[in-house]
C-alpha positions, 0 to 999 in steps of 0.5 A: 499499500502506497498513495505515490504510484511511482513508490507502489509501482517501484516495489511492484517492480522490485517483487514481480520478479523474484516470485511474489505475488504483488497486489497494489493499493493506494490506501487501506481502504482500497486494500480492506476491500480488496481482503474482503472480496477476497474472502467472499471468493473464497481465494488466498489471503496475503501472508505479508503487507507492505505499507507506508504509514502515512497516507489518505483514507486509511493509513497503514497502522489503521489498516492493519488494525483493521485487516488483522480481524480477517487475517489475524497472522498477517505480518506487516513492514511498514515504510515512511520517508520520515526517521525510525527514530522520529516514528517510534518516539512520536508513538506512530509505531511500537518499537520492535515493529518492522520499519522500512526507510524510504527510499529504499532499494530493491535489494533492501526491500527483498531482503527485509520481506525474507526477514519477516516472512521467516519468523514465525508468529505476526509481524 
């Protein structure tokens, strides 16, 4: 999830060649509707969400809180252009939550995804 189309496409273009099934959403409202449609169609739900923290309509943190009612074990990587220190200390994210600073490289994104998917329990 990302409200900047160029960043959204960058991430998709980085992950698709690595074999990841990527679904794009410009905000949490769109992503929740997609999850609900997957449930109705009895289709697989996402294992991981990479989401910008601050977006219009429904930001990343609020989206994940709602998404966990549908997908309790969903893992998440929050991304933002704000620094990790600023976000944690202003109460936007709890310490220990997986965070990736923008801008990031395709390799760093892939590395962080592998790291989160290899851990047990929600991310």
